[in-house]
Backbone of each chain as nested JSON, in Angstrom:
{
  "chains": [
    {"id": "A", "residues": [
      {"number": 1, "name": "UNK", "atoms": {"N": [0.828, -1.199, 0.0], "CA": [0.0, 0.0, 0.0], "C": [0.865, 1.253, 0.0]}},
      {"number": 2, "name": "UNK", "atoms": {"N": [1.948, 1.228, 0.76], "CA": [2.835, 2.384, 0.815], "C": [3.48, 2.66, -0.544]}},
      {"number": 3, "name": "UNK", "atoms": {"N": [3.81, 1.579, -1.265], "CA": [4.387, 1.717, -2.603], "C": [3.423, 2.446, -3.541]}},
      {"number": 4, "name": "UNK", "atoms": {"N": [2.153, 2.076, -3.467], "CA": [1.146, 2.699, -4.335], "C": [1.013, 4.192, -4.032]}},
      {"number": 5, "name": "UNK", "atoms": {"N": [1.008, 4.515, -2.745], "CA": [0.856, 5.924, -2.365], "C": [2.061, 6.74, -2.838]}},
      {"number": 6, "name": "UNK", "atoms": {"N": [3.264, 6.173, -2.676], "CA": [4.463, 6.887, -3.119], "C": [4.465, 7.06, -4.626]}},
      {"number": 7, "name": "UNK", "atoms": {"N": [3.98, 6.052, -5.352], "CA": [3.906, 6.146, -6.817], "C": [2.925, 7.236, -7.247]}},
      {"number": 8, "name": "UNK", "atoms": {"N": [1.783, 7.309, -6.574], "CA": [0.785, 8.336, -6.914], "C": [1.339, 9.727, -6.626]}},
      {"number": 9, "name": "UNK", "atoms": {"N": [2.016, 9.891, -5.484], "CA": [2.6, 11.192, -5.147], "C": [3.661, 11.591, -6.169]}},
      {"number": 10, "name": "UNK", "atoms": {"N": [4.498, 10.622, -6.584], "CA": [5.535, 10.921, -7.569], "C": [4.927, 11.345, -8.895]}},
      {"number": 11, "name": "UNK", "atoms": {"N": [3.826, 10.697, -9.29], "CA": [3.176, 11.056, -10.555], "C": [2.614, 12.47, -10.49]}},
      {"number": 12, "name": "UNK", "atoms": {"N": [2.003, 12.828, -9.351], "CA": [1.44, 14.183, -9.22], "C": [2.55, 15.225, -9.251]}},
      {"number": 13, "name": "UNK", "atoms": {"N": [3.666, 14.947, -8.554], "CA": [4.784, 15.906, -8.521], "C": [5.407, 16.04, -9.908]}},
      {"number": 14, "name": "UNK", "atoms": {"N": [5.524, 14.913, -10.632], "CA": [6.094, 14.964, -11.98], "C": [5.196, 15.756, -12.924]}},
      {"number": 15, "name": "UNK", "atoms": {"N": [3.882, 15.626, -12.76], "CA": [2.954, 16.409, -13.59], "C": [3.106, 17.903, -13.311]}},
      {"number": 16, "name": "UNK", "atoms": {"N": [3.244, 18.249, -12.025], "CA": [3.43, 19.661, -11.676], "C": [4.714, 20.225, -12.241]}},
      {"number": 17, "name": "UNK", "atoms": {"N": [5.803, 19.441, -12.168], "CA": [7.079, 19.891, -12.712], "C": [6.972, 20.084, -14.219]}},
      {"number": 18, "name": "UNK", "atoms": {"N": [6.279, 19.158, -14.889], "CA": [6.182, 19.234, -16.348], "C": [5.377, 20.452, -16.797]}},
      {"number": 19, "name": "UNK", "atoms": {"N": [4.264, 20.741, -16.123], "CA": [3.446, 21.896, -16.524], "C": [4.184, 23.211, -16.268]}},
      {"number": 20, "name": "UNK", "atoms": {"N": [4.875, 23.291, -15.117], "CA": [5.655, 24.503, -14.847], "C": [6.804, 24.65, -15.835]}},
      {"number": 21, "name": "UNK", "atoms": {"N": [7.341, 23.509, -16.27], "CA": [8.438, 23.559, -17.238], "C": [7.941, 24.074, -18.592]}},
      {"number": 22, "name": "UNK", "atoms": {"N": [6.709, 23.693, -18.963], "CA": [6.133, 24.242, -20.2], "C": [5.998, 25.754, -20.106]}},
      {"number": 23, "name": "UNK", "atoms": {"N": [5.573, 26.26, -18.943], "CA": [5.477, 27.711, -18.784], "C": [6.859, 28.354, -18.837]}},
      {"number": 24, "name": "UNK", "atoms": {"N": [7.87, 27.649, -18.306], "CA": [9.229, 28.196, -18.369], "C": [9.7, 28.289, -19.818]}},
      {"number": 25, "name": "UNK", "atoms": {"N": [9.316, 27.327, -20.652], "CA": [9.757, 27.392, -22.056], "C": [8.97, 28.428, -22.842]}},
      {"number": 26, "name": "UNK", "atoms": {"N": [7.652, 28.503, -22.64], "CA": [6.79, 29.287, -23.516], "C": [6.552, 30.704, -23.034]}},
      {"number": 27, "name": "UNK", "atoms": {"N": [6.915, 30.98, -21.744], "CA": [6.534, 32.249, -21.147], "C": [6.988, 33.453, -21.94]}},
      {"number": 28, "name": "UNK", "atoms": {"N": [6.084, 34.399, -22.212], "CA": [6.48, 35.527, -23.068], "C": [7.497, 36.456, -22.394]}},
      {"number": 29, "name": "UNK", "atoms": {"N": [7.365, 36.712, -21.131], "CA": [8.286, 37.643, -20.473], "C": [9.193, 36.888, -19.506]}},
      {"number": 30, "name": "UNK", "atoms": {"N": [10.205, 37.605, -19.022], "CA": [11.142, 36.98, -18.075], "C": [10.488, 36.752, -16.722]}},
      {"number": 31, "name": "UNK", "atoms": {"N": [9.478, 37.553, -16.379], "CA": [8.816, 37.384, -15.08], "C": [8.071, 36.057, -15.011]}},
      {"number": 32, "name": "UNK", "atoms": {"N": [7.444, 35.665, -16.135], "CA": [6.761, 34.374, -16.176], "C": [7.737, 33.241, -15.937]}},
      {"number": 33, "name": "UNK", "atoms": {"N": [8.907, 33.358, -16.56], "CA": [9.895, 32.284, -16.406], "C": [10.428, 32.228, -14.982]}},
      {"number": 34, "name": "UNK", "atoms": {"N": [10.617, 33.404, -14.363], "CA": [11.114, 33.416, -12.984], "C": [10.112, 32.767, -12.045]}},
      {"number": 35, "name": "UNK", "atoms": {"N": [8.817, 33.09, -12.221], "CA": [7.792, 32.499, -11.355], "C": [7.688, 30.998, -11.604]}},
      {"number": 36, "name": "UNK", "atoms": {"N": [7.858, 30.583, -12.878], "CA": [7.803, 29.148, -13.189], "C": [8.95, 28.406, -12.525]}},
      {"number": 37, "name": "UNK", "atoms": {"N": [10.157, 28.989, -12.543], "CA": [11.297, 28.319, -11.898], "C": [11.113, 28.272, -10.39]}},
      {"number": 38, "name": "UNK", "atoms": {"N": [10.501, 29.312, -9.824], "CA": [10.232, 29.29, -8.388], "C": [9.239, 28.183, -8.033]}},
      {"number": 39, "name": "UNK", "atoms": {"N": [8.228, 28.018, -8.883], "CA": [7.253, 26.943, -8.659], "C": [7.915, 25.578, -8.773]}},
      {"number": 40, "name": "UNK", "atoms": {"N": [8.807, 25.422, -9.766], "CA": [9.518, 24.155, -9.927], "C": [10.38, 23.875, -8.704]}},
      {"number": 41, "name": "UNK", "atoms": {"N": [11.025, 24.919, -8.155], "CA": [11.864, 24.727, -6.974], "C": [11.043, 24.23, -5.788]}},
      {"number": 42, "name": "UNK", "atoms": {"N": [9.875, 24.842, -5.595], "CA": [9.033, 24.418, -4.468], "C": [8.568, 22.976, -4.646]}},
      {"number": 43, "name": "UNK", "atoms": {"N": [8.217, 22.625, -5.895], "CA": [7.756, 21.262, -6.16], "C": [8.883, 20.253, -5.976]}},
      {"number": 44, "name": "UNK", "atoms": {"N": [10.089, 20.656, -6.378], "CA": [11.242, 19.765, -6.264], "C": [11.613, 19.537, -4.804]}},
      {"number": 45, "name": "UNK", "atoms": {"N": [11.413, 20.549, -3.955], "CA": [11.654, 20.345, -2.525], "C": [10.721, 19.256, -1.989]}},
      {"number": 46, "name": "UNK", "atoms": {"N": [9.471, 19.279, -2.445], "CA": [8.544, 18.207, -2.05], "C": [9.027, 16.855, -2.543]}},
      {"number": 47, "name": "UNK", "atoms": {"N": [9.551, 16.816, -3.779], "CA": [10.072, 15.555, -4.33], "C": [11.269, 15.048, -3.528]}},
      {"number": 48, "name": "UNK", "atoms": {"N": [12.159, 15.982, -3.11], "CA": [13.347, 15.561, -2.356], "C": [12.962, 15.013, -0.987]}},
      {"number": 49, "name": "UNK", "atoms": {"N": [11.971, 15.64, -0.348], "CA": [11.53, 15.127, 0.955], "C": [10.928, 13.735, 0.803]}},
      {"number": 50, "name": "UNK", "atoms": {"N": [10.145, 13.566, -0.278], "CA": [9.546, 12.234, -0.537], "C": [10.62, 11.184, -0.793]}},
      {"number": 51, "name": "UNK", "atoms": {"N": [11.673, 11.57, -1.539], "CA": [12.744, 10.607, -1.819], "C": [13.554, 10.292, -0.572]}},
      {"number": 52, "name": "UNK", "atoms": {"N": [13.727, 11.287, 0.295], "CA": [14.392, 11.014, 1.57], "C": [13.611, 10.014, 2.398]}},
      {"number": 53, "name": "UNK", "atoms": {"N": [12.285, 10.047, 2.246], "CA": [11.463, 9.044, 2.927], "C": [11.597, 7.678, 2.266]}},
      {"number": 54, "name": "UNK", "atoms": {"N": [11.712, 7.677, 0.923], "CA": [11.82, 6.401, 0.203], "C": [13.156, 5.725, 0.49]}},
      {"number": 55, "name": "UNK", "atoms": {"N": [14.251, 6.531, 0.462], "CA": [15.578, 5.957, 0.673], "C": [15.857, 5.602, 2.124]}},
      {"number": 56, "name": "UNK", "atoms": {"N": [14.991, 6.017, 3.036], "CA": [15.121, 5.737, 4.479], "C": [16.406, 6.332, 5.072]}},
      {"number": 57, "name": "UNK", "atoms": {"N": [16.857, 7.472, 4.516], "CA": [18.019, 8.131, 5.105], "C": [17.623, 9.566, 5.385]}},
      {"number": 58, "name": "UNK", "atoms": {"N": [17.493, 9.902, 6.645], "CA": [16.918, 11.194, 6.981], "C": [17.945, 12.315, 6.96]}},
      {"number": 59, "name": "UNK", "atoms": {"N": [19.217, 11.975, 6.694], "CA": [20.216, 13.026, 6.471], "C": [19.877, 13.786, 5.188]}},
      {"number": 60, "name": "UNK", "atoms": {"N": [19.17, 13.108, 4.269], "CA": [18.873, 13.706, 2.975], "C": [17.923, 14.888, 3.075]}},
      {"number": 61, "name": "UNK", "atoms": {"N": [17.274, 15.051, 4.207], "CA": [16.361, 16.186, 4.354], "C": [17.113, 17.512, 4.407]}},
      {"number": 62, "name": "UNK", "atoms": {"N": [18.385, 17.473, 4.825], "CA": [19.191, 18.694, 4.871], "C": [19.374, 19.287, 3.482]}},
      {"number": 63, "name": "UNK", "atoms": {"N": [19.456, 18.418, 2.485], "CA": [19.641, 18.888, 1.113], "C": [18.46, 19.76, 0.687]}},
      {"number": 64, "name": "UNK", "atoms": {"N": [17.257, 19.306, 1.02], "CA": [16.08, 20.074, 0.619], "C": [16.016, 21.404, 1.362]}},
      {"number": 65, "name": "UNK", "atoms": {"N": [16.501, 21.427, 2.608], "CA": [16.533, 22.689, 3.376], "C": [17.459, 23.698, 2.716]}},
      {"number": 66, "name": "UNK", "atoms": {"N": [18.701, 23.286, 2.423], "CA": [19.668, 24.167, 1.773], "C": [19.165, 24.615, 0.405]}},
      {"number": 67, "name": "UNK", "atoms": {"N": [18.536, 23.689, -0.293], "CA": [18.013, 23.94, -1.622], "C": [16.978, 25.06, -1.625]}},
      {"number": 68, "name": "UNK", "atoms": {"N": [16.023, 24.972, -0.707], "CA": [14.953, 25.971, -0.697], "C": [15.478, 27.335, -0.279]}},
      {"number": 69, "name": "UNK", "atoms": {"N": [16.376, 27.377, 0.704], "CA": [16.909, 28.661, 1.174], "C": [17.706, 29.351, 0.065]}},
      {"number": 70, "name": "UNK", "atoms": {"N": [18.571, 28.595, -0.64], "CA": [19.434, 29.228, -1.64], "C": [18.676, 29.585, -2.902]}},
      {"number": 71, "name": "UNK", "atoms": {"N": [17.658, 28.802, -3.261], "CA": [16.834, 29.192, -4.409], "C": [16.088, 30.487, -4.117]}},
      {"number": 72, "name": "UNK", "atoms": {"N": [15.719, 30.687, -2.853], "CA": [15.071, 31.944, -2.465], "C": [16.014, 33.13, -2.687]}},
      {"number": 73, "name": "UNK", "atoms": {"N": [17.303, 32.959, -2.345], "CA": [18.275, 34.038, -2.55], "C": [18.396, 34.402, -4.034]}},
      {"number": 74, "name": "UNK", "atoms": {"N": [18.465, 33.383, -4.888], "CA": [18.553, 33.639, -6.323], "C": [17.328, 34.341, -6.87]}},
      {"number": 75, "name": "UNK", "atoms": {"N": [16.161, 33.927, -6.405], "CA": [14.924, 34.555, -6.886], "C": [14.807, 35.989, -6.404]}},
      {"number": 76, "name": "UNK", "atoms": {"N": [15.302, 36.286, -5.187], "CA": [15.262, 37.671, -4.698], "C": [16.146, 38.557, -5.562]}},
      {"number": 77, "name": "UNK", "atoms": {"N": [17.331, 38.069, -5.941], "CA": [18.217, 38.851, -6.818], "C": [17.569, 39.093, -8.174]}},
      {"number": 78, "name": "UNK", "atoms": {"N": [16.909, 38.057, -8.692], "CA": [16.238, 38.186, -9.992], "C": [15.092, 39.188, -9.927]}},
      {"number": 79, "name": "UNK", "atoms": {"N": [14.309, 39.125, -8.857], "CA": [13.183, 40.05, -8.713], "C": [13.66, 41.478, -8.559]}},
      {"number": 80, "name": "UNK", "atoms": {"N": [14.781, 41.666, -7.847], "CA": [15.303, 43.029, -7.706], "C": [15.842, 43.547, -9.02]}},
      {"number": 81, "name": "UNK", "atoms": {"N": [16.382, 42.665, -9.854], "CA": [16.807, 43.121, -11.171], "C": [15.599, 43.528, -12.015]}},
      {"number": 82, "name": "UNK", "atoms": {"N": [14.526, 42.744, -11.965], "CA": [13.36, 43.053, -12.795], "C": [12.682, 44.342, -12.347]}},
      {"number": 83, "name": "UNK", "atoms": {"N": [12.878, 44.732, -11.073], "CA": [12.343, 46.01, -10.603], "C": [13.341, 47.135, -10.768]}},
      {"number": 84, "name": "UNK", "atoms": {"N": [14.411, 46.926, -11.539], "CA": [15.461, 47.909, -11.815], "C": [16.176, 48.368, -10.544]}},
      {"number": 85, "name": "UNK", "atoms": {"N": [16.408, 47.472, -9.622], "CA": [17.061, 47.867, -8.386], "C": [18.478, 47.345, -8.242]}},
      {"number": 86, "name": "UNK", "atoms": {"N": [18.668, 46.252, -7.693], "CA": [19.845, 45.463, -7.313], "C": [20.887, 46.18, -6.471]}}
    ]},
    {"id": "B", "residues": [
      {"number": 1, "name": "UNK", "atoms": {"N": [11.812, 4.157, -10.788], "CA": [12.785, 5.228, -10.496], "C": [13.572, 5.613, -11.743]}},
      {"number": 2, "name": "UNK", "atoms": {"N": [13.815, 4.623, -12.625], "CA": [14.581, 4.916, -13.836], "C": [13.779, 5.814, -14.779]}},
      {"number": 3, "name": "UNK", "atoms": {"N": [12.445, 5.745, -14.698], "CA": [11.6, 6.602, -15.541], "C": [11.742, 8.058, -15.112]}},
      {"number": 4, "name": "UNK", "atoms": {"N": [11.763, 8.288, -13.802], "CA": [11.887, 9.658, -13.295], "C": [13.237, 10.246, -13.692]}},
      {"number": 5, "name": "UNK", "atoms": {"N": [14.298, 9.424, -13.584], "CA": [15.632, 9.909, -13.946], "C": [15.706, 10.239, -15.434]}},
      {"number": 6, "name": "UNK", "atoms": {"N": [15.097, 9.388, -16.285], "CA": [15.114, 9.664, -17.732], "C": [14.359, 10.939, -18.061]}},
      {"number": 7, "name": "UNK", "atoms": {"N": [13.213, 11.13, -17.394], "CA": [12.421, 12.352, -17.618], "C": [13.202, 13.593, -17.205]}},
      {"number": 8, "name": "UNK", "atoms": {"N": [13.912, 13.486, -16.072], "CA": [14.697, 14.633, -15.607], "C": [15.843, 14.941, -16.555]}},
      {"number": 9, "name": "UNK", "atoms": {"N": [16.473, 13.902, -17.11], "CA": [17.571, 14.134, -18.048], "C": [17.054, 14.804, -19.318]}},
      {"number": 10, "name": "UNK", "atoms": {"N": [15.867, 14.391, -19.781], "CA": [15.29, 15.015, -20.984], "C": [14.958, 16.485, -20.707]}},
      {"number": 11, "name": "UNK", "atoms": {"N": [14.382, 16.772, -19.528], "CA": [14.073, 18.166, -19.186], "C": [15.336, 19.002, -19.095]}},
      {"number": 12, "name": "UNK", "atoms": {"N": [16.419, 18.405, -18.554], "CA": [17.696, 19.112, -18.437], "C": [18.261, 19.449, -19.81]}},
      {"number": 13, "name": "UNK", "atoms": {"N": [18.131, 18.491, -20.753], "CA": [18.631, 18.723, -22.117], "C": [17.835, 19.824, -22.806]}},
      {"number": 14, "name": "UNK", "atoms": {"N": [16.505, 19.788, -22.647], "CA": [15.66, 20.805, -23.283], "C": [15.97, 22.193, -22.721]}},
      {"number": 15, "name": "UNK", "atoms": {"N": [16.16, 22.293, -21.406], "CA": [16.424, 23.623, -20.846], "C": [17.828, 24.099, -21.196]}},
      {"number": 16, "name": "UNK", "atoms": {"N": [18.779, 23.181, -21.405], "CA": [20.107, 23.607, -21.854], "C": [20.05, 24.151, -23.281]}},
      {"number": 17, "name": "UNK", "atoms": {"N": [19.249, 23.505, -24.14], "CA": [19.087, 24.027, -25.504], "C": [18.37, 25.378, -25.469]}},
      {"number": 18, "name": "UNK", "atoms": {"N": [17.391, 25.51, -24.573], "CA": [16.668, 26.783, -24.452], "C": [17.583, 27.901, -23.985]}},
      {"number": 19, "name": "UNK", "atoms": {"N": [18.541, 27.575, -23.098], "CA": [19.495, 28.593, -22.646], "C": [20.372, 29.068, -23.793]}},
      {"number": 20, "name": "UNK", "atoms": {"N": [20.606, 28.205, -24.774], "CA": [21.37, 28.647, -25.951], "C": [20.526, 29.508, -26.881]}},
      {"number": 21, "name": "UNK", "atoms": {"N": [19.231, 29.193, -26.983], "CA": [18.4, 29.812, -28.01], "C": [17.876, 31.187, -27.587]}},
      {"number": 22, "name": "UNK", "atoms": {"N": [17.56, 31.367, -26.297], "CA": [16.914, 32.605, -25.848], "C": [17.743, 33.834, -26.165]}},
      {"number": 23, "name": "UNK", "atoms": {"N": [17.07, 34.873, -26.695], "CA": [17.775, 36.129, -26.978], "C": [17.787, 37.065, -25.778]}},
      {"number": 24, "name": "UNK", "atoms": {"N": [16.753, 36.969, -24.939], "CA": [16.737, 37.743, -23.696], "C": [17.671, 37.06, -22.699]}},
      {"number": 25, "name": "UNK", "atoms": {"N": [18.705, 37.768, -22.269], "CA": [19.741, 37.109, -21.474], "C": [19.26, 36.73, -20.081]}},
      {"number": 26, "name": "UNK", "atoms": {"N": [18.263, 37.472, -19.557], "CA": [17.711, 37.083, -18.259], "C": [17.019, 35.726, -18.362]}},
      {"number": 27, "name": "UNK", "atoms": {"N": [16.294, 35.519, -19.47], "CA": [15.649, 34.218, -19.676], "C": [16.685, 33.116, -19.828]}},
      {"number": 28, "name": "UNK", "atoms": {"N": [17.807, 33.442, -20.484], "CA": [18.866, 32.442, -20.623], "C": [19.471, 32.088, -19.27]}},
      {"number": 29, "name": "UNK", "atoms": {"N": [19.614, 33.091, -18.393], "CA": [20.153, 32.823, -17.053], "C": [19.183, 31.956, -16.262]}},
      {"number": 30, "name": "UNK", "atoms": {"N": [17.874, 32.219, -16.432], "CA": [16.877, 31.406, -15.727], "C": [16.927, 29.956, -16.224]}},
      {"number": 31, "name": "UNK", "atoms": {"N": [17.114, 29.783, -17.547], "CA": [17.205, 28.416, -18.076], "C": [18.47, 27.717, -17.584]}},
      {"number": 32, "name": "UNK", "atoms": {"N": [19.585, 28.456, -17.461], "CA": [20.815, 27.847, -16.937], "C": [20.663, 27.486, -15.465]}},
      {"number": 33, "name": "UNK", "atoms": {"N": [19.913, 28.304, -14.729], "CA": [19.594, 27.989, -13.328], "C": [18.797, 26.692, -13.244]}},
      {"number": 34, "name": "UNK", "atoms": {"N": [17.903, 26.523, -14.21], "CA": [17.091, 25.303, -14.284], "C": [17.973, 24.08, -14.546]}},
      {"number": 35, "name": "UNK", "atoms": {"N": [18.989, 24.236, -15.409], "CA": [19.906, 23.124, -15.695], "C": [20.626, 22.678, -14.433]}},
      {"number": 36, "name": "UNK", "atoms": {"N": [21.164, 23.621, -13.669], "CA": [21.919, 23.218, -12.477], "C": [20.993, 22.688, -11.392]}},
      {"number": 37, "name": "UNK", "atoms": {"N": [19.741, 23.167, -11.403], "CA": [18.76, 22.645, -10.439], "C": [18.48, 21.169, -10.701]}},
      {"number": 38, "name": "UNK", "atoms": {"N": [18.295, 20.826, -11.99], "CA": [18.025, 19.422, -12.32], "C": [19.276, 18.573, -12.114]}},
      {"number": 39, "name": "UNK", "atoms": {"N": [20.464, 19.14, -12.352], "CA": [21.7, 18.404, -12.078], "C": [21.822, 18.076, -10.596]}},
      {"number": 40, "name": "UNK", "atoms": {"N": [21.372, 19.008, -9.762], "CA": [21.383, 18.76, -8.321], "C": [20.468, 17.594, -7.95]}},
      {"number": 41, "name": "UNK", "atoms": {"N": [19.289, 17.542, -8.59], "CA": [18.387, 16.413, -8.309], "C": [19.008, 15.095, -8.763]}},
      {"number": 42, "name": "UNK", "atoms": {"N": [19.727, 15.13, -9.897], "CA": [20.342, 13.886, -10.384], "C": [21.448, 13.415, -9.449]}},
      {"number": 43, "name": "UNK", "atoms": {"N": [22.232, 14.348, -8.888], "CA": [23.227, 13.949, -7.883], "C": [22.544, 13.339, -6.667]}},
      {"number": 44, "name": "UNK", "atoms": {"N": [21.38, 13.88, -6.338], "CA": [20.635, 13.347, -5.196], "C": [20.191, 11.906, -5.468]}},
      {"number": 45, "name": "UNK", "atoms": {"N": [19.769, 11.655, -6.718], "CA": [19.366, 10.294, -7.065], "C": [20.536, 9.323, -7.023]}},
      {"number": 46, "name": "UNK", "atoms": {"N": [21.752, 9.806, -7.246], "CA": [22.925, 8.941, -7.224], "C": [23.483, 8.755, -5.812]}},
      {"number": 47, "name": "UNK", "atoms": {"N": [22.699, 9.114, -4.781], "CA": [23.094, 8.959, -3.38], "C": [24.325, 9.778, -3.023]}},
      {"number": 48, "name": "UNK", "atoms": {"N": [24.396, 11.012, -3.536], "CA": [25.494, 11.9, -3.16], "C": [24.901, 13.218, -2.657]}},
      {"number": 49, "name": "UNK", "atoms": {"N": [24.376, 13.244, -1.437], "CA": [23.673, 14.457, -0.987], "C": [24.595, 15.652, -0.763]}},
      {"number": 50, "name": "UNK", "atoms": {"N": [25.882, 15.416, -0.439], "CA": [26.782, 16.552, -0.231], "C": [27.101, 17.248, -1.561]}},
      {"number": 51, "name": "UNK", "atoms": {"N": [27.297, 16.452, -2.611], "CA": [27.53, 17.029, -3.937], "C": [26.286, 17.773, -4.409]}},
      {"number": 52, "name": "UNK", "atoms": {"N": [25.12, 17.209, -4.108], "CA": [23.872, 17.88, -4.486], "C": [23.729, 19.21, -3.765]}},
      {"number": 53, "name": "UNK", "atoms": {"N": [24.14, 19.237, -2.492], "CA": [24.059, 20.483, -1.727], "C": [25.002, 21.543, -2.3]}},
      {"number": 54, "name": "UNK", "atoms": {"N": [26.23, 21.126, -2.647], "CA": [27.184, 22.074, -3.236], "C": [26.698, 22.571, -4.592]}},
      {"number": 55, "name": "UNK", "atoms": {"N": [26.136, 21.68, -5.392], "CA": [25.622, 22.068, -6.704], "C": [24.455, 23.04, -6.574]}},
      {"number": 56, "name": "UNK", "atoms": {"N": [23.579, 22.803, -5.588], "CA": [22.442, 23.699, -5.395], "C": [22.897, 25.065, -4.93]}},
      {"number": 57, "name": "UNK", "atoms": {"N": [23.908, 25.102, -4.029], "CA": [24.333, 26.4, -3.512], "C": [25.121, 27.179, -4.549]}},
      {"number": 58, "name": "UNK", "atoms": {"N": [26.015, 26.517, -5.28], "CA": [26.852, 27.233, -6.244], "C": [26.103, 27.456, -7.546]}},
      {"number": 59, "name": "UNK", "atoms": {"N": [25.512, 26.385, -8.095], "CA": [24.905, 26.498, -9.413], "C": [23.623, 27.284, -9.433]}},
      {"number": 60, "name": "UNK", "atoms": {"N": [22.732, 26.979, -8.482], "CA": [21.413, 27.591, -8.559], "C": [21.381, 28.988, -7.971]}},
      {"number": 61, "name": "UNK", "atoms": {"N": [22.209, 29.269, -6.953], "CA": [22.114, 30.57, -6.299], "C": [23.249, 31.507, -6.697]}},
      {"number": 62, "name": "UNK", "atoms": {"N": [24.493, 31.07, -6.495], "CA": [25.627, 31.993, -6.618], "C": [25.877, 32.407, -8.063]}},
      {"number": 63, "name": "UNK", "atoms": {"N": [25.856, 31.433, -8.98], "CA": [26.112, 31.733, -10.389], "C": [25.0, 32.609, -10.965]}},
      {"number": 64, "name": "UNK", "atoms": {"N": [23.75, 32.351, -10.532], "CA": [22.627, 33.176, -10.992], "C": [22.794, 34.623, -10.56]}},
      {"number": 65, "name": "UNK", "atoms": {"N": [23.161, 34.832, -9.288], "CA": [23.328, 36.196, -8.782], "C": [24.479, 36.897, -9.499]}},
      {"number": 66, "name": "UNK", "atoms": {"N": [25.583, 36.183, -9.728], "CA": [26.736, 36.794, -10.396], "C": [26.392, 37.161, -11.835]}},
      {"number": 67, "name": "UNK", "atoms": {"N": [25.669, 36.274, -12.528], "CA": [25.258, 36.573, -13.902], "C": [24.3, 37.754, -13.953]}},
      {"number": 68, "name": "UNK", "atoms": {"N": [23.4, 37.841, -12.983], "CA": [22.45, 38.966, -12.983], "C": [23.178, 40.285, -12.748]}},
      {"number": 69, "name": "UNK", "atoms": {"N": [24.173, 40.278, -11.857], "CA": [24.958, 41.507, -11.633], "C": [25.723, 41.878, -12.905]}},
      {"number": 70, "name": "UNK", "atoms": {"N": [26.252, 40.87, -13.613], "CA": [26.975, 41.138, -14.863], "C": [26.051, 41.687, -15.938]}},
      {"number": 71, "name": "UNK", "atoms": {"N": [24.831, 41.155, -16.037], "CA": [23.878, 41.676, -17.022], "C": [23.447, 43.085, -16.652]}},
      {"number": 72, "name": "UNK", "atoms": {"N": [23.364, 43.349, -15.364], "CA": [23.025, 44.701, -14.898], "C": [24.081, 45.713, -15.359]}},
      {"number": 73, "name": "UNK", "atoms": {"N": [25.347, 45.316, -15.363], "CA": [26.407, 46.229, -15.789], "C": [26.438, 46.393, -17.31]}},
      {"number": 74, "name": "UNK", "atoms": {"N": [25.977, 45.392, -18.051], "CA": [26.066, 45.455, -19.518], "C": [24.656, 45.539, -20.107]}},
      {"number": 75, "name": "UNK", "atoms": {"N": [24.461, 44.959, -21.297], "CA": [23.155, 45.029, -21.956], "C": [22.325, 43.789, -21.67]}},
      {"number": 76, "name": "UNK", "atoms": {"N": [21.005, 43.97, -21.754], "CA": [20.128, 42.858, -21.423], "C": [19.838, 41.97, -22.623]}},
      {"number": 77, "name": "UNK", "atoms": {"N": [19.703, 42.57, -23.811], "CA": [19.309, 41.771, -24.971], "C": [20.502, 41.5, -25.878]}},
      {"number": 78, "name": "UNK", "atoms": {"N": [20.514, 40.296, -26.4], "CA": [21.573, 39.915, -27.332], "C": [21.197, 40.399, -28.726]}},
      {"number": 79, "name": "UNK", "atoms": {"N": [22.215, 40.89, -29.482], "CA": [21.872, 41.356, -30.844], "C": [21.86, 40.185, -31.825]}}
    ]}
  ]
}
């Protein structure tokens, strides 16, 4: 039963990544692409936590923590550039 | 699990080609950020969480910020 639930969660996360990736490719402006990459980052953090549960090694959760914090820094720099600041 | 890895590799290849094609350099930087993000996930799948952490910190955050500062000093659109 646990295998089925993990498979369903992986399929939903993969669908979310794929749709956001389409927006990243097709987006007319740079702001659309930035928001799409931010959405992909959030979804990928969910995927990493799920994989840390699958692999049964809870040290792997640190990776998702560092990942989310540093992606936030990159997105803040990008947003400040788009507002003509930096 | 091999299906997820293959899908991620295909997405990584498509975003690398997109980083070459985009004329708006900010969009190209975002696509390159996407490439290193997916590379980080692939390192994670290979059971190397420390390498994945270094790739996420350097590739996804630091290189993006440095490129954005460089584009700020120069022009945004490629001729």
